[in-house]
C-alpha positions in Angstrom: -1.3 13.7 -14.0 0.0 17.1 -13.8 -2.6 18.2 -16.3 -5.3 17.7 -14.2 -4.1 19.7 -11.4 -5.1 22.9 -12.9 -8.9 21.0 -13.4 -9.5 21.6 -9.6 -9.9 24.9 -7.5 -9.5 23.1 -4.7 -7.2 19.8 -4.2 -10.2 16.9 -4.1 -10.5 15.3 -0.4 -9.6 11.8 -1.7 -9.4 9.6 -5.0 -10.1 6.2 -5.4 -8.1 3.8 -6.9 -7.2 -0.2 -7.8 -4.0 -1.0 -6.5 -2.1 0.4 -9.2 0.9 1.8 -7.8 2.5 3.7 -10.6 -1.0 6.1 -10.0 -1.2 5.9 -6.3 2.4 7.2 -6.9 1.7 10.3 -9.3 -1.6 10.9 -7.3 0.6 11.2 -3.9 3.2 13.2 -6.1 0.6 15.7 -7.9 -2.3 15.9 -5.0 -0.1 15.5 -1.8 -3.1 16.9 0.4 -5.6 14.2 -1.5 -6.3 10.9 0.5 -6.0 8.0 -1.9 -8.4 5.6 -0.8 -8.8 1.6 -2.4 -11.9 0.9 -3.9 -14.4 -1.7 -2.2 -15.1 -3.3 -4.6 -11.6 -4.9 -5.5 -11.1 -5.2 -1.8 -14.0 -7.4 -1.5 -13.4 -9.3 -5.1 -9.9 -10.1 -3.7 -11.3 -11.3 -0.2 -13.9 -13.8 -1.8 -10.9 -15.4 -4.3 -8.5 -15.9 -1.4 -11.3 -17.6 0.9 -11.7 -19.6 -2.1 -8.4 -20.9 -2.2 -6.9 -24.0 0.5 -4.6 -21.8 1.9 -7.6 -19.9 3.5 -8.8 -23.0 5.6 -12.1 -22.3 4.7 -12.4 -23.4 0.9 -14.3 -26.0 1.1 -18.3 -26.8 1.0 -18.9 -27.4 4.6 -17.4 -23.6 5.2 -19.7 -22.2 3.2 -21.3 -20.5 5.8 -18.0 -19.6 7.8 -17.1 -17.8 4.4 -20.7 -16.0 4.3 -20.1 -14.4 7.7 -16.5 -13.6 7.4 -17.9 -11.5 4.6 -20.5 -10.1 6.4 -18.0 -8.8 8.8 -15.9 -6.9 5.6 -19.0 -5.7 4.4 -19.5 -4.1 8.0 -15.8 -3.1 7.4 -16.7 -1.0 4.4 -20.1 0.5 6.1 -18.1 2.4 8.5 -17.4 6.1 8.3 -14.8 6.4 10.6 -11.4 4.8 11.4 -12.0 4.0 15.6 -15.9 2.2 14.3 -13.5 0.1 11.9 -10.8 -0.1 14.4 -13.9 -1.9 16.7 -15.4 -3.9 14.3 -12.2 -5.5 12.9 -11.2 -5.9 16.7 -14.5 -8.1 16.9 -13.9 -9.8 13.8 -10.6 -11.1 15.4 -12.2 -12.4 18.2 -15.0 -14.0 16.7 -12.9 -16.0 14.5 -9.8 -17.0 16.4 -10.5 -20.4 15.9 -9.6 -19.4 12.0 -6.2 -19.3 12.2 -5.2 -18.6 8.5 -8.0 -16.1 7.9 -7.1 -14.0 11.3 -3.3 -13.9 10.0 -4.6 -13.0 6.3 -6.7 -10.2 8.2 -4.0 -9.1 10.5 -1.4 -8.7 6.7 -4.1 -6.8 4.9 -5.2 -4.7 7.7 -3.4 -0.7 7.9 -2.6 -1.1 4.1 -5.6 -2.6 2.2 -8.2 -3.1 4.6 -8.9 0.5 5.4 -8.5 1.5 2.1 -6.4 4.2 2.5 -2.6 4.5 1.3 -0.3 5.9 3.9 1.5 8.6 2.6 5.5 9.2 3.7 4.8 11.9 6.6 1.1 11.9 7.6 -0.6 15.3 7.9 -0.9 17.6 10.3 -4.9 17.5 10.9 -5.8 21.1 12.6 -9.6 22.1 13.4 -10.0 25.7 13.6 -12.6 27.2 16.0 -14.3 31.0 15.7 -16.7 32.9 15.7 -16.0 35.0 12.3 -15.9 33.5 8.9 -13.9 36.1 8.1 -11.2 36.1 10.6 -11.4 32.0 10.7 -10.6 32.3 6.6 -8.0 34.7 7.3 -6.2 32.9 10.2 -6.5 29.6 7.5 -5.1 31.5 4.2 -2.3 32.6 6.7 -1.7 28.9 7.6 -1.8 27.7 4.4 0.1 30.6 2.3 -2.4 31.2 0.3 -6.6 32.2 -0.6 -7.6 28.9 0.0 -10.8 29.7 2.5 -13.4 32.0 1.1 -14.3 34.5 3.6 -18.2 35.0 2.8 -18.5 31.2 2.9 -21.5 30.1 5.0 -20.9 29.8 8.9 -22.6 26.7 9.5 -20.4 24.8 7.3 -17.3 23.2 8.4 -14.7 23.0 5.7 -11.6 20.8 4.9 -8.3 22.3 3.1 -5.4 21.0 3.0 -1.9 22.1 1.8 2.1 22.3 2.5 3.9 24.1 4.6 7.4 23.6 4.6 7.6 20.0 4.3 5.0 18.9 6.0 1.4 18.2 4.4 -1.4 20.1 6.5 -4.9 19.6 6.9 -7.4 22.6 8.4 -10.7 21.7 9.0 -12.3 24.9 10.0 -15.5 25.7 11.7 -16.0 29.1 12.1 -19.6 29.3 14.3 -18.7 26.8 16.8 -17.7 29.6 19.4 -20.6 31.5 19.1 -22.6 31.3 22.0 -26.4 31.6 20.8 -26.0 28.1 18.7 -28.0 25.4 20.3 -26.7 22.0 21.6 -27.7 20.1 18.7 -25.8 22.2 16.6 -22.6 21.9 18.7 -23.0 18.3 18.3 -23.8 17.8 14.5 -21.1 20.4 14.2 -18.3 18.9 16.7 -18.9 15.4 14.8 -18.5 17.3 11.1 -15.3 18.4 12.7 -14.6 14.9 14.0 -15.4 13.1 10.7 -13.3 15.5 8.7 -10.7 15.0 11.0 -10.9 10.9 11.0 -8.8 9.6 12.9 -8.7 12.5 14.7 -7.2 16.1 15.0 -3.5 16.9 16.3 -4.3 20.4 17.3 -7.8 22.4 18.1 -7.2 25.6 17.7 -9.7 28.6 19.5 -9.5 31.5 17.7 -10.2 34.3 20.4 -10.3 38.0 20.6 -9.7 40.0 23.9 -12.5 42.6 23.2 -14.8 39.5 22.6 -14.1 37.1 25.6 -16.6 37.0 28.7 -17.5 34.5 30.9 -20.4 33.1 29.3 -17.7 33.0 26.7 -15.6 30.7 28.6 -18.0 28.3 29.7 -19.2 27.8 25.7 -15.1 27.3 25.0 -15.1 24.2 27.3 -18.7 22.8 26.6 -17.5 23.1 23.0 -13.9 21.4 24.1 -15.4 18.8 25.9 -17.8 17.6 23.4 -14.4 16.7 21.5 -13.0 14.4 24.3 -12.3 14.8 28.2 -8.3 15.2 26.7 -9.0 18.0 24.5 -6.5 20.3 26.5 -4.0 18.6 25.8 -4.2 19.1 21.9 -5.8 22.9 22.1 -3.8 26.1 21.7 -5.2 30.3 21.6 -4.6 32.1 19.2 -5.5 35.7 19.1 -5.7 38.4 16.6 -5.2 41.8 17.7 -3.3 43.7 20.5 -4.6 43.8 23.6 -5.3 46.8 25.3 -5.6 45.4 28.5 -5.3 42.0 29.8 -8.2 40.2 29.5 -8.6 37.6 32.6 -11.3 35.6 30.8 -8.5 34.3 28.0 -5.8 34.5 30.3 -7.5 31.0 32.3 -8.8 29.5 29.0 -4.6 29.8 27.9 -3.9 28.2 31.3 -6.3 25.3 30.9 -4.5 24.7 27.3 -0.8 24.2 28.9 -0.3 28.6 28.4 0.2 27.4 24.6 -0.6 30.9 23.2 0.0 32.9 19.6 -0.4 36.3 19.3 -0.8 36.9 15.4 0.9 40.1 14.5 1.4 41.2 10.7 5.3 40.4 11.7 4.3 36.5 12.1 5.2 33.5 10.2 3.5 30.4 9.2 6.6 28.6 10.6 6.2 30.0 13.9 2.9 28.7 13.6 3.6 25.2 12.1 6.1 25.3 15.0 3.2 25.6 17.8 1.9 22.9 16.4 4.6 20.3 16.3 5.4 21.3 19.7 1.5 20.0 20.7 2.5 16.9 18.7 5.5 16.2 20.1 4.4 16.6 23.4 1.2 13.8 22.9 3.9 11.8 21.2 2.8 12.5 17.7 -0.9 10.6 18.6 -4.3 12.3 17.6 -7.2 12.9 19.9 -9.1 10.2 20.5 -12.8 11.9 20.0 -14.5 9.2 21.1 -16.7 11.1 23.4 -18.3 13.3 20.7 -21.2 11.2 20.1 -21.9 10.8 24.0 -20.8 14.1 25.3 -24.6 15.4 24.8 -26.3 12.2 25.7 -24.7 12.5 29.2 -25.2 16.1 29.5 -28.9 16.2 28.9 -29.3 12.8 31.2 -27.2 15.3 34.7 -29.7 18.1 33.1 -33.0 15.6 33.4 -31.8 14.4 36.7 -30.9 17.9 38.2 -34.9 18.5 36.9 -36.4 15.6 38.6 -34.4 16.7 42.0 -36.6 20.0 41.8 
């Protein structure tokens, strides 16, 4: 497995396996940045075989419709792109088949181990969404955190990119979105980019970082920043911090207001700064939130609500 490492310029986002534990352990050791997923073909195959056993309680010919309905639910779970969607379908499954006790017990034993298709790592990753205005600045900060040239300073600005690495003993995943704080992008672009960031940080980010400059932050920027953040979640400020990359010549009141909304979490990135200092800031945010990630169910609903409100205001005139 070690020989495979140099083949990849960047670690793959995931590997898919058939639950060979020796293979899984080797992948976790050599590619700690990558997720290890289980193949759904093998998952469904195992479920079908178990349903045909007498232990399932639904093995006879009289239960063929029940088995088909159970498999339909599993196929719905397979189609879920995000953990939040999977959890919702799983909850519906347990409710609809509460009368099939052995089936529910089997599902609950496997849930979070096999059916979510993800093999958990010994210590979970810190998922960080990096928001800014400049590809070069975002890339520089992302590379600083990871300690290597992981992000290209000439990458397309409209592409959100996910890269993982290790910082001290912690697995870190950075989702880099270098255009989301630009005030000239449309609501549609914001919606699509936020959804992409949420998907890349599934099941949700632990920390959202705002890259702001003292000489480029106006009232318009403040409104735009709040609009972007609230499109993630109403609780987004509990998980957000500000990083500034220049020494201010004078105090910018707008940035100070944004920092205050982020519970005064601010890191001034200087030549003497250390990635370990930033990691501590990330850990502090996670500790304040009891290790929980940001739940972004509002991401897909936020602009719908905004557009409805705008439409109502226009009608009022």
